[in-house]
Predicted model as a PDB file, atoms N, CA, C, CB and O in Angstrom, pLDDT in the B-factor column:
MODEL        1                                                                  
ATOM      1  N   MET A   1      48.788  50.414  17.565  1.00 84.00           N  
ATOM      2  CA  MET A   1      50.121  50.253  18.095  1.00 84.00           C  
ATOM      3  C   MET A   1      50.389  48.816  18.538  1.00 84.00           C  
ATOM      4  CB  MET A   1      50.330  51.199  19.246  1.00 84.00           C  
ATOM      5  O   MET A   1      51.370  48.551  19.234  1.00 84.00           O  
ATOM      6  N   ALA A   2      49.533  47.904  18.143  1.00 86.00           N  
ATOM      7  CA  ALA A   2      49.730  46.503  18.491  1.00 86.00           C  
ATOM      8  C   ALA A   2      50.833  45.881  17.639  1.00 86.00           C  
ATOM      9  CB  ALA A   2      48.423  45.722  18.321  1.00 86.00           C  
ATOM     10  O   ALA A   2      51.344  46.499  16.705  1.00 86.00           O  
ATOM     11  N   ARG A   3      51.177  44.672  17.977  1.00 86.00           N  
ATOM     12  CA  ARG A   3      52.191  43.948  17.209  1.00 86.00           C  
ATOM     13  C   ARG A   3      51.662  43.555  15.846  1.00 86.00           C  
ATOM     14  CB  ARG A   3      52.653  42.707  17.964  1.00 86.00           C  
ATOM     15  O   ARG A   3      50.465  43.647  15.577  1.00 86.00           O  
ATOM     16  N   GLY A   4      52.549  43.126  15.008  1.00 91.00           N  
ATOM     17  CA  GLY A   4      52.151  42.541  13.744  1.00 91.00           C  
ATOM     18  C   GLY A   4      51.688  43.552  12.717  1.00 91.00           C  
ATOM     19  O   GLY A   4      52.338  44.573  12.493  1.00 91.00           O  
ATOM     20  N   ILE A   5      50.552  43.255  12.092  1.00 93.00           N  
ATOM     21  CA  ILE A   5      50.084  44.048  10.967  1.00 93.00           C  
ATOM     22  C   ILE A   5      49.781  45.490  11.374  1.00 93.00           C  
ATOM     23  CB  ILE A   5      48.849  43.409  10.361  1.00 93.00           C  
ATOM     24  O   ILE A   5      49.972  46.401  10.569  1.00 93.00           O  
ATOM     25  N   ASP A   6      49.319  45.718  12.590  1.00 92.00           N  
ATOM     26  CA  ASP A   6      49.050  47.087  13.042  1.00 92.00           C  
ATOM     27  C   ASP A   6      50.327  47.922  13.018  1.00 92.00           C  
ATOM     28  CB  ASP A   6      48.445  47.082  14.462  1.00 92.00           C  
ATOM     29  O   ASP A   6      50.343  49.021  12.465  1.00 92.00           O  
ATOM     30  N   ALA A   7      51.384  47.404  13.612  1.00 95.00           N  
ATOM     31  CA  ALA A   7      52.659  48.126  13.643  1.00 95.00           C  
ATOM     32  C   ALA A   7      53.202  48.315  12.230  1.00 95.00           C  
ATOM     33  CB  ALA A   7      53.688  47.375  14.512  1.00 95.00           C  
ATOM     34  O   ALA A   7      53.735  49.377  11.907  1.00 95.00           O  
ATOM     35  N   LEU A   8      53.072  47.299  11.392  1.00 96.00           N  
ATOM     36  CA  LEU A   8      53.547  47.414  10.007  1.00 96.00           C  
ATOM     37  C   LEU A   8      52.772  48.482   9.242  1.00 96.00           C  
ATOM     38  CB  LEU A   8      53.424  46.065   9.286  1.00 96.00           C  
ATOM     39  O   LEU A   8      53.359  49.235   8.464  1.00 96.00           O  
ATOM     40  N   ALA A   9      51.474  48.552   9.455  1.00 96.00           N  
ATOM     41  CA  ALA A   9      50.656  49.550   8.758  1.00 96.00           C  
ATOM     42  C   ALA A   9      51.036  50.968   9.194  1.00 96.00           C  
ATOM     43  CB  ALA A   9      49.156  49.296   9.025  1.00 96.00           C  
ATOM     44  O   ALA A   9      51.136  51.862   8.354  1.00 96.00           O  
ATOM     45  N   HIS A  10      51.247  51.183  10.489  1.00 96.00           N  
ATOM     46  CA  HIS A  10      51.684  52.501  10.966  1.00 96.00           C  
ATOM     47  C   HIS A  10      53.022  52.879  10.342  1.00 96.00           C  
ATOM     48  CB  HIS A  10      51.793  52.514  12.507  1.00 96.00           C  
ATOM     49  O   HIS A  10      53.184  53.983   9.823  1.00 96.00           O  
ATOM     50  N   SER A  11      53.973  51.963  10.395  1.00 97.00           N  
ATOM     51  CA  SER A  11      55.312  52.220   9.848  1.00 97.00           C  
ATOM     52  C   SER A  11      55.263  52.508   8.356  1.00 97.00           C  
ATOM     53  CB  SER A  11      56.231  51.030  10.112  1.00 97.00           C  
ATOM     54  O   SER A  11      55.914  53.439   7.881  1.00 97.00           O  
ATOM     55  N   ALA A  12      54.500  51.719   7.617  1.00 97.00           N  
ATOM     56  CA  ALA A  12      54.408  51.907   6.169  1.00 97.00           C  
ATOM     57  C   ALA A  12      53.800  53.264   5.835  1.00 97.00           C  
ATOM     58  CB  ALA A  12      53.577  50.785   5.533  1.00 97.00           C  
ATOM     59  O   ALA A  12      54.275  53.947   4.927  1.00 97.00           O  
ATOM     60  N   ALA A  13      52.767  53.658   6.550  1.00 97.00           N  
ATOM     61  CA  ALA A  13      52.143  54.963   6.304  1.00 97.00           C  
ATOM     62  C   ALA A  13      53.140  56.088   6.540  1.00 97.00           C  
ATOM     63  CB  ALA A  13      50.909  55.153   7.204  1.00 97.00           C  
ATOM     64  O   ALA A  13      53.225  57.018   5.739  1.00 97.00           O  
ATOM     65  N   LEU A  14      53.891  56.013   7.627  1.00 97.00           N  
ATOM     66  CA  LEU A  14      54.876  57.048   7.934  1.00 97.00           C  
ATOM     67  C   LEU A  14      56.029  57.029   6.936  1.00 97.00           C  
ATOM     68  CB  LEU A  14      55.411  56.868   9.355  1.00 97.00           C  
ATOM     69  O   LEU A  14      56.553  58.083   6.576  1.00 97.00           O  
ATOM     70  N   ASP A  15      56.424  55.846   6.489  1.00 97.00           N  
ATOM     71  CA  ASP A  15      57.533  55.717   5.533  1.00 97.00           C  
ATOM     72  C   ASP A  15      57.264  56.460   4.228  1.00 97.00           C  
ATOM     73  CB  ASP A  15      57.795  54.249   5.235  1.00 97.00           C  
ATOM     74  O   ASP A  15      58.194  56.974   3.606  1.00 97.00           O  
ATOM     75  N   VAL A  16      56.010  56.519   3.811  1.00 98.00           N  
ATOM     76  CA  VAL A  16      55.676  57.166   2.541  1.00 98.00           C  
ATOM     77  C   VAL A  16      55.136  58.581   2.735  1.00 98.00           C  
ATOM     78  CB  VAL A  16      54.659  56.331   1.786  1.00 98.00           C  
ATOM     79  O   VAL A  16      54.577  59.172   1.811  1.00 98.00           O  
ATOM     80  N   GLY A  17      55.308  59.120   3.945  1.00 96.00           N  
ATOM     81  CA  GLY A  17      54.878  60.486   4.214  1.00 96.00           C  
ATOM     82  C   GLY A  17      53.405  60.632   4.526  1.00 96.00           C  
ATOM     83  O   GLY A  17      52.874  61.742   4.547  1.00 96.00           O  
ATOM     84  N   GLY A  18      52.744  59.509   4.770  1.00 96.00           N  
ATOM     85  CA  GLY A  18      51.322  59.545   5.100  1.00 96.00           C  
ATOM     86  C   GLY A  18      51.088  59.813   6.570  1.00 96.00           C  
ATOM     87  O   GLY A  18      52.022  60.044   7.338  1.00 96.00           O  
ATOM     88  N   ALA A  19      49.827  59.777   6.943  1.00 95.00           N  
ATOM     89  CA  ALA A  19      49.420  59.996   8.330  1.00 95.00           C  
ATOM     90  C   ALA A  19      49.013  58.671   8.955  1.00 95.00           C  
ATOM     91  CB  ALA A  19      48.257  61.017   8.413  1.00 95.00           C  
ATOM     92  O   ALA A  19      48.621  57.733   8.261  1.00 95.00           O  
ATOM     93  N   SER A  20      49.112  58.610  10.273  1.00 96.00           N  
ATOM     94  CA  SER A  20      48.688  57.414  10.987  1.00 96.00           C  
ATOM     95  C   SER A  20      48.290  57.804  12.398  1.00 96.00           C  
ATOM     96  CB  SER A  20      49.807  56.340  11.003  1.00 96.00           C  
ATOM     97  O   SER A  20      48.931  58.651  13.020  1.00 96.00           O  
ATOM     98  N   VAL A  21      47.232  57.186  12.903  1.00 96.00           N  
ATOM     99  CA  VAL A  21      46.755  57.431  14.263  1.00 96.00           C  
ATOM    100  C   VAL A  21      46.815  56.114  15.022  1.00 96.00           C  
ATOM    101  CB  VAL A  21      45.301  58.024  14.267  1.00 96.00           C  
ATOM    102  O   VAL A  21      46.187  55.132  14.626  1.00 96.00           O  
ATOM    103  N   GLY A  22      47.575  56.096  16.119  1.00 95.00           N  
ATOM    104  CA  GLY A  22      47.684  54.911  16.953  1.00 95.00           C  
ATOM    105  C   GLY A  22      46.810  55.055  18.183  1.00 95.00           C  
ATOM    106  O   GLY A  22      46.868  56.070  18.876  1.00 95.00           O  
ATOM    107  N   VAL A  23      46.002  54.044  18.454  1.00 92.00           N  
ATOM    108  CA  VAL A  23      45.140  54.042  19.634  1.00 92.00           C  
ATOM    109  C   VAL A  23      45.807  53.170  20.692  1.00 92.00           C  
ATOM    110  CB  VAL A  23      43.692  53.522  19.293  1.00 92.00           C  
ATOM    111  O   VAL A  23      46.052  51.983  20.475  1.00 92.00           O  
ATOM    112  N   LEU A  24      46.092  53.772  21.828  1.00 94.00           N  
ATOM    113  CA  LEU A  24      46.790  53.067  22.904  1.00 94.00           C  
ATOM    114  C   LEU A  24      45.800  52.414  23.856  1.00 94.00           C  
ATOM    115  CB  LEU A  24      47.703  54.027  23.673  1.00 94.00           C  
ATOM    116  O   LEU A  24      44.746  52.979  24.149  1.00 94.00           O  
ATOM    117  N   GLY A  25      46.134  51.241  24.331  1.00 92.00           N  
ATOM    118  CA  GLY A  25      45.342  50.553  25.354  1.00 92.00           C  
ATOM    119  C   GLY A  25      45.922  50.806  26.725  1.00 92.00           C  
ATOM    120  O   GLY A  25      45.703  50.018  27.646  1.00 92.00           O  
ATOM    121  N   ASN A  26      46.657  51.890  26.877  1.00 95.00           N  
ATOM    122  CA  ASN A  26      47.306  52.276  28.123  1.00 95.00           C  
ATOM    123  C   ASN A  26      47.517  53.784  28.072  1.00 95.00           C  
ATOM    124  CB  ASN A  26      48.668  51.507  28.335  1.00 95.00           C  
ATOM    125  O   ASN A  26      47.126  54.435  27.103  1.00 95.00           O  
ATOM    126  N   GLY A  27      48.132  54.340  29.111  1.00 96.00           N  
ATOM    127  CA  GLY A  27      48.373  55.775  29.151  1.00 96.00           C  
ATOM    128  C   GLY A  27      49.616  56.187  28.382  1.00 96.00           C  
ATOM    129  O   GLY A  27      50.470  55.361  28.058  1.00 96.00           O  
ATOM    130  N   PHE A  28      49.700  57.488  28.094  1.00 97.00           N  
ATOM    131  CA  PHE A  28      50.901  58.026  27.453  1.00 97.00           C  
ATOM    132  C   PHE A  28      52.114  57.767  28.330  1.00 97.00           C  
ATOM    133  CB  PHE A  28      50.748  59.537  27.175  1.00 97.00           C  
ATOM    134  O   PHE A  28      52.024  57.791  29.557  1.00 97.00           O  
ATOM    135  N   GLY A  29      53.246  57.522  27.688  1.00 95.00           N  
ATOM    136  CA  GLY A  29      54.481  57.274  28.419  1.00 95.00           C  
ATOM    137  C   GLY A  29      54.734  55.802  28.698  1.00 95.00           C  
ATOM    138  O   GLY A  29      55.810  55.437  29.172  1.00 95.00           O  
ATOM    139  N   VAL A  30      53.760  54.959  28.410  1.00 96.00           N  
ATOM    140  CA  VAL A  30      53.913  53.514  28.578  1.00 96.00           C  
ATOM    141  C   VAL A  30      53.963  52.907  27.179  1.00 96.00           C  
ATOM    142  CB  VAL A  30      52.736  52.892  29.442  1.00 96.00           C  
ATOM    143  O   VAL A  30      53.020  53.044  26.400  1.00 96.00           O  
ATOM    144  N   ILE A  31      55.059  52.243  26.871  1.00 95.00           N  
ATOM    145  CA  ILE A  31      55.212  51.642  25.542  1.00 95.00           C  
ATOM    146  C   ILE A  31      54.872  50.167  25.646  1.00 95.00           C  
ATOM    147  CB  ILE A  31      56.660  51.844  24.982  1.00 95.00           C  
ATOM    148  O   ILE A  31      55.569  49.392  26.300  1.00 95.00           O  
ATOM    149  N   TYR A  32      53.789  49.801  24.987  1.00 93.00           N  
ATOM    150  CA  TYR A  32      53.337  48.415  25.005  1.00 93.00           C  
ATOM    151  C   TYR A  32      52.860  48.035  23.613  1.00 93.00           C  
ATOM    152  CB  TYR A  32      52.210  48.205  26.052  1.00 93.00           C  
ATOM    153  O   TYR A  32      52.013  48.720  23.039  1.00 93.00           O  
ATOM    154  N   PRO A  33      53.388  46.966  23.072  1.00 92.00           N  
ATOM    155  CA  PRO A  33      54.474  46.148  23.584  1.00 92.00           C  
ATOM    156  C   PRO A  33      55.807  46.898  23.523  1.00 92.00           C  
ATOM    157  CB  PRO A  33      54.564  44.843  22.798  1.00 92.00           C  
ATOM    158  O   PRO A  33      55.999  47.789  22.696  1.00 92.00           O  
ATOM    159  N   ALA A  34      56.703  46.524  24.399  1.00 94.00           N  
ATOM    160  CA  ALA A  34      58.003  47.203  24.500  1.00 94.00           C  
ATOM    161  C   ALA A  34      58.769  47.186  23.173  1.00 94.00           C  
ATOM    162  CB  ALA A  34      58.852  46.547  25.592  1.00 94.00           C  
ATOM    163  O   ALA A  34      59.556  48.092  22.898  1.00 94.00           O  
ATOM    164  N   ALA A  35      58.542  46.168  22.359  1.00 94.00           N  
ATOM    165  CA  ALA A  35      59.222  46.058  21.065  1.00 94.00           C  
ATOM    166  C   ALA A  35      58.856  47.207  20.126  1.00 94.00           C  
ATOM    167  CB  ALA A  35      58.879  44.727  20.405  1.00 94.00           C  
ATOM    168  O   ALA A  35      59.555  47.435  19.139  1.00 94.00           O  
ATOM    169  N   ASN A  36      57.776  47.933  20.412  1.00 95.00           N  
ATOM    170  CA  ASN A  36      57.345  49.041  19.568  1.00 95.00           C  
ATOM    171  C   ASN A  36      57.919  50.391  20.008  1.00 95.00           C  
ATOM    172  CB  ASN A  36      55.841  49.112  19.560  1.00 95.00           C  
ATOM    173  O   ASN A  36      57.374  51.436  19.652  1.00 95.00           O  
ATOM    174  N   GLY A  37      58.991  50.381  20.762  1.00 96.00           N  
ATOM    175  CA  GLY A  37      59.589  51.629  21.245  1.00 96.00           C  
ATOM    176  C   GLY A  37      59.950  52.598  20.136  1.00 96.00           C  
ATOM    177  O   GLY A  37      59.653  53.788  20.236  1.00 96.00           O  
ATOM    178  N   ALA A  38      60.584  52.113  19.083  1.00 97.00           N  
ATOM    179  CA  ALA A  38      60.968  52.997  17.976  1.00 97.00           C  
ATOM    180  C   ALA A  38      59.734  53.515  17.244  1.00 97.00           C  
ATOM    181  CB  ALA A  38      61.898  52.259  16.990  1.00 97.00           C  
ATOM    182  O   ALA A  38      59.696  54.676  16.838  1.00 97.00           O  
ATOM    183  N   LEU A  39      58.733  52.670  17.072  1.00 97.00           N  
ATOM    184  CA  LEU A  39      57.494  53.091  16.420  1.00 97.00           C  
ATOM    185  C   LEU A  39      56.778  54.133  17.271  1.00 97.00           C  
ATOM    186  CB  LEU A  39      56.572  51.879  16.167  1.00 97.00           C  
ATOM    187  O   LEU A  39      56.261  55.112  16.732  1.00 97.00           O  
ATOM    188  N   TYR A  40      56.737  53.947  18.573  1.00 97.00           N  
ATOM    189  CA  TYR A  40      56.118  54.918  19.482  1.00 97.00           C  
ATOM    190  C   TYR A  40      56.772  56.288  19.290  1.00 97.00           C  
ATOM    191  CB  TYR A  40      56.246  54.452  20.966  1.00 97.00           C  
ATOM    192  O   TYR A  40      56.080  57.299  19.171  1.00 97.00           O  
ATOM    193  N   ALA A  41      58.093  56.319  19.260  1.00 97.00           N  
ATOM    194  CA  ALA A  41      58.821  57.584  19.077  1.00 97.00           C  
ATOM    195  C   ALA A  41      58.490  58.215  17.720  1.00 97.00           C  
ATOM    196  CB  ALA A  41      60.345  57.351  19.195  1.00 97.00           C  
ATOM    197  O   ALA A  41      58.304  59.428  17.632  1.00 97.00           O  
ATOM    198  N   ARG A  42      58.418  57.404  16.674  1.00 97.00           N  
ATOM    199  CA  ARG A  42      58.052  57.925  15.335  1.00 97.00           C  
ATOM    200  C   ARG A  42      56.638  58.491  15.337  1.00 97.00           C  
ATOM    201  CB  ARG A  42      58.166  56.811  14.265  1.00 97.00           C  
ATOM    202  O   ARG A  42      56.386  59.539  14.742  1.00 97.00           O  
ATOM    203  N   MET A  43      55.722  57.807  15.999  1.00 97.00           N  
ATOM    204  CA  MET A  43      54.333  58.264  16.033  1.00 97.00           C  
ATOM    205  C   MET A  43      54.218  59.586  16.796  1.00 97.00           C  
ATOM    206  CB  MET A  43      53.428  57.193  16.679  1.00 97.00           C  
ATOM    207  O   MET A  43      53.411  60.440  16.429  1.00 97.00           O  
ATOM    208  N   VAL A  44      55.001  59.761  17.832  1.00 96.00           N  
ATOM    209  CA  VAL A  44      54.993  61.027  18.573  1.00 96.00           C  
ATOM    210  C   VAL A  44      55.448  62.166  17.659  1.00 96.00           C  
ATOM    211  CB  VAL A  44      55.909  60.937  19.828  1.00 96.00           C  
ATOM    212  O   VAL A  44      54.877  63.256  17.696  1.00 96.00           O  
ATOM    213  N   LYS A  45      56.473  61.918  16.840  1.00 97.00           N  
ATOM    214  CA  LYS A  45      57.033  62.958  15.976  1.00 97.00           C  
ATOM    215  C   LYS A  45      56.263  63.149  14.672  1.00 97.00           C  
ATOM    216  CB  LYS A  45      58.460  62.632  15.661  1.00 97.00           C  
ATOM    217  O   LYS A  45      56.092  64.282  14.223  1.00 97.00           O  
ATOM    218  N   GLN A  46      55.796  62.060  14.056  1.00 96.00           N  
ATOM    219  CA  GLN A  46      55.240  62.126  12.713  1.00 96.00           C  
ATOM    220  C   GLN A  46      53.752  61.781  12.610  1.00 96.00           C  
ATOM    221  CB  GLN A  46      56.004  61.219  11.837  1.00 96.00           C  
ATOM    222  O   GLN A  46      53.104  62.111  11.617  1.00 96.00           O  
ATOM    223  N   GLY A  47      53.225  61.130  13.616  1.00 96.00           N  
ATOM    224  CA  GLY A  47      51.844  60.653  13.556  1.00 96.00           C  
ATOM    225  C   GLY A  47      51.020  61.242  14.683  1.00 96.00           C  
ATOM    226  O   GLY A  47      51.179  62.406  15.050  1.00 96.00           O  
ATOM    227  N   CYS A  48      50.154  60.434  15.216  1.00 97.00           N  
ATOM    228  CA  CYS A  48      49.272  60.867  16.289  1.00 97.00           C  
ATOM    229  C   CYS A  48      48.977  59.663  17.182  1.00 97.00           C  
ATOM    230  CB  CYS A  48      47.952  61.489  15.723  1.00 97.00           C  
ATOM    231  O   CYS A  48      48.706  58.569  16.686  1.00 97.00           O  
ATOM    232  N   LEU A  49      49.030  59.865  18.484  1.00 97.00           N  
ATOM    233  CA  LEU A  49      48.657  58.824  19.438  1.00 97.00           C  
ATOM    234  C   LEU A  49      47.488  59.330  20.265  1.00 97.00           C  
ATOM    235  CB  LEU A  49      49.861  58.429  20.352  1.00 97.00           C  
ATOM    236  O   LEU A  49      47.478  60.487  20.687  1.00 97.00           O  
ATOM    237  N   VAL A  50      46.506  58.474  20.499  1.00 96.00           N  
ATOM    238  CA  VAL A  50      45.354  58.831  21.331  1.00 96.00           C  
ATOM    239  C   VAL A  50      45.130  57.735  22.365  1.00 96.00           C  
ATOM    240  CB  VAL A  50      44.076  59.040  20.462  1.00 96.00           C  
ATOM    241  O   VAL A  50      45.468  56.571  22.147  1.00 96.00           O  
ATOM    242  N   THR A  51      44.552  58.133  23.493  1.00 95.00           N  
ATOM    243  CA  THR A  51      44.219  57.182  24.544  1.00 95.00           C  
ATOM    244  C   THR A  51      43.141  57.761  25.433  1.00 95.00           C  
ATOM    245  CB  THR A  51      45.461  56.817  25.371  1.00 95.00           C  
ATOM    246  O   THR A  51      42.999  58.979  25.545  1.00 95.00           O  
ATOM    247  N   GLU A  52      42.387  56.888  26.062  1.00 93.00           N  
ATOM    248  CA  GLU A  52      41.392  57.318  27.032  1.00 93.00           C  
ATOM    249  C   GLU A  52      41.897  57.097  28.458  1.00 93.00           C  
ATOM    250  CB  GLU A  52      40.072  56.568  26.812  1.00 93.00           C  
ATOM    251  O   GLU A  52      41.187  57.377  29.423  1.00 93.00           O  
ATOM    252  N   HIS A  53      43.124  56.595  28.585  1.00 95.00           N  
ATOM    253  CA  HIS A  53      43.682  56.229  29.878  1.00 95.00           C  
ATOM    254  C   HIS A  53      44.576  57.331  30.447  1.00 95.00           C  
ATOM    255  CB  HIS A  53      44.468  54.936  29.757  1.00 95.00           C  
ATOM    256  O   HIS A  53      45.171  58.095  29.686  1.00 95.00           O  
ATOM    257  N   PRO A  54      44.677  57.422  31.767  1.00 96.00           N  
ATOM    258  CA  PRO A  54      45.543  58.434  32.378  1.00 96.00           C  
ATOM    259  C   PRO A  54      47.016  58.189  32.050  1.00 96.00           C  
ATOM    260  CB  PRO A  54      45.345  58.452  33.894  1.00 96.00           C  
ATOM    261  O   PRO A  54      47.429  57.041  31.885  1.00 96.00           O  
ATOM    262  N   PRO A  55      47.812  59.258  31.955  1.00 97.00           N  
ATOM    263  CA  PRO A  55      49.242  59.097  31.686  1.00 97.00           C  
ATOM    264  C   PRO A  55      49.886  58.125  32.673  1.00 97.00           C  
ATOM    265  CB  PRO A  55      49.950  60.453  31.748  1.00 97.00           C  
ATOM    266  O   PRO A  55      49.611  58.158  33.873  1.00 97.00           O  
ATOM    267  N   GLY A  56      50.738  57.273  32.146  1.00 96.00           N  
ATOM    268  CA  GLY A  56      51.484  56.340  32.979  1.00 96.00           C  
ATOM    269  C   GLY A  56      50.741  55.071  33.341  1.00 96.00           C  
ATOM    270  O   GLY A  56      51.337  54.170  33.931  1.00 96.00           O  
ATOM    271  N   SER A  57      49.450  54.961  33.009  1.00 96.00           N  
ATOM    272  CA  SER A  57      48.717  53.746  33.372  1.00 96.00           C  
ATOM    273  C   SER A  57      49.087  52.614  32.418  1.00 96.00           C  
ATOM    274  CB  SER A  57      47.185  53.997  33.348  1.00 96.00           C  
ATOM    275  O   SER A  57      49.214  52.808  31.209  1.00 96.00           O  
ATOM    276  N   GLY A  58      49.254  51.446  32.990  1.00 94.00           N  
ATOM    277  CA  GLY A  58      49.643  50.285  32.212  1.00 94.00           C  
ATOM    278  C   GLY A  58      48.479  49.630  31.503  1.00 94.00           C  
ATOM    279  O   GLY A  58      47.320  49.930  31.789  1.00 94.00           O  
ATOM    280  N   PRO A  59      48.784  48.737  30.578  1.00 90.00           N  
ATOM    281  CA  PRO A  59      47.735  48.032  29.841  1.00 90.00           C  
ATOM    282  C   PRO A  59      47.095  46.940  30.697  1.00 90.00           C  
ATOM    283  CB  PRO A  59      48.306  47.424  28.556  1.00 90.00           C  
ATOM    284  O   PRO A  59      47.725  46.395  31.604  1.00 90.00           O  
ATOM    285  N   HIS A  60      45.846  46.632  30.396  1.00 82.00           N  
ATOM    286  CA  HIS A  60      45.182  45.473  30.991  1.00 82.00           C  
ATOM    287  C   HIS A  60      44.219  44.910  29.953  1.00 82.00           C  
ATOM    288  CB  HIS A  60      44.430  45.853  32.323  1.00 82.00           C  
ATOM    289  O   HIS A  60      43.861  45.599  28.997  1.00 82.00           O  
ATOM    290  N   ALA A  61      43.808  43.687  30.135  1.00 76.00           N  
ATOM    291  CA  ALA A  61      43.030  42.969  29.113  1.00 76.00           C  
ATOM    292  C   ALA A  61      41.796  43.735  28.652  1.00 76.00           C  
ATOM    293  CB  ALA A  61      42.606  41.621  29.645  1.00 76.00           C  
ATOM    294  O   ALA A  61      41.473  43.686  27.465  1.00 76.00           O  
ATOM    295  N   GLY A  62      41.103  44.428  29.520  1.00 76.00           N  
ATOM    296  CA  GLY A  62      39.893  45.151  29.155  1.00 76.00           C  
ATOM    297  C   GLY A  62      40.142  46.355  28.273  1.00 76.00           C  
ATOM    298  O   GLY A  62      39.201  46.924  27.718  1.00 76.00           O  
ATOM    299  N   SER A  63      41.402  46.754  28.135  1.00 76.00           N  
ATOM    300  CA  SER A  63      41.753  47.915  27.313  1.00 76.00           C  
ATOM    301  C   SER A  63      41.793  47.593  25.832  1.00 76.00           C  
ATOM    302  CB  SER A  63      43.087  48.466  27.738  1.00 76.00           C  
ATOM    303  O   SER A  63      41.821  48.504  25.004  1.00 76.00           O  
ATOM    304  N   PHE A  64      41.796  46.337  25.487  1.00 70.00           N  
ATOM    305  CA  PHE A  64      41.979  45.929  24.094  1.00 70.00           C  
ATOM    306  C   PHE A  64      40.713  45.246  23.601  1.00 70.00           C  
ATOM    307  CB  PHE A  64      43.205  44.987  23.943  1.00 70.00           C  
ATOM    308  O   PHE A  64      40.625  44.019  23.543  1.00 70.00           O  
ATOM    309  N   ARG A  65      39.748  46.066  23.253  1.00 68.00           N  
ATOM    310  CA  ARG A  65      38.466  45.532  22.788  1.00 68.00           C  
ATOM    311  C   ARG A  65      38.521  45.282  21.282  1.00 68.00           C  
ATOM    312  CB  ARG A  65      37.307  46.503  23.134  1.00 68.00           C  
ATOM    313  O   ARG A  65      39.067  46.083  20.524  1.00 68.00           O  
ATOM    314  N   ALA A  66      37.962  44.189  20.881  1.00 64.00           N  
ATOM    315  CA  ALA A  66      37.881  43.886  19.448  1.00 64.00           C  
ATOM    316  C   ALA A  66      36.764  44.705  18.823  1.00 64.00           C  
ATOM    317  CB  ALA A  66      37.644  42.368  19.208  1.00 64.00           C  
ATOM    318  O   ALA A  66      35.695  44.877  19.408  1.00 64.00           O  
ATOM    319  N   VAL A  67      37.027  45.196  17.645  1.00 60.00           N  
ATOM    320  CA  VAL A  67      36.004  45.915  16.903  1.00 60.00           C  
ATOM    321  C   VAL A  67      35.512  44.997  15.802  1.00 60.00           C  
ATOM    322  CB  VAL A  67      36.548  47.264  16.324  1.00 60.00           C  
ATOM    323  O   VAL A  67      36.269  44.597  14.917  1.00 60.00           O  
ATOM    324  N   ILE A  68      34.245  44.675  15.870  1.00 59.00           N  
ATOM    325  CA  ILE A  68      33.659  43.785  14.874  1.00 59.00           C  
ATOM    326  C   ILE A  68      32.620  44.576  14.112  1.00 59.00           C  
ATOM    327  CB  ILE A  68      33.032  42.508  15.530  1.00 59.00           C  
ATOM    328  O   ILE A  68      31.666  45.092  14.695  1.00 59.00           O  
ATOM    329  N   GLY A  69      32.807  44.673  12.797  1.00 57.00           N  
ATOM    330  CA  GLY A  69      32.015  45.558  11.994  1.00 57.00           C  
ATOM    331  C   GLY A  69      30.762  45.044  11.480  1.00 57.00           C  
ATOM    332  O   GLY A  69      30.040  45.758  10.784  1.00 57.00           O  
TER     333      GLY A  69                                                      
ENDMDL                                                                          
END                                                                             
């Protein structure tokens, strides 16, 4: 659900009827970045959102860990 290519990949998958799973660095009900409000709503209806954070908790730097393969 991050900006840029992540948001584009989620949108593109949903546009063609595919599936997409967004991992939030905050709790449900918090849209971050705010510019992804429409994407958040689409993911709730058509995709899947997951988080390890309590509902309503805001993002913080430690929530966004880089995955290096």
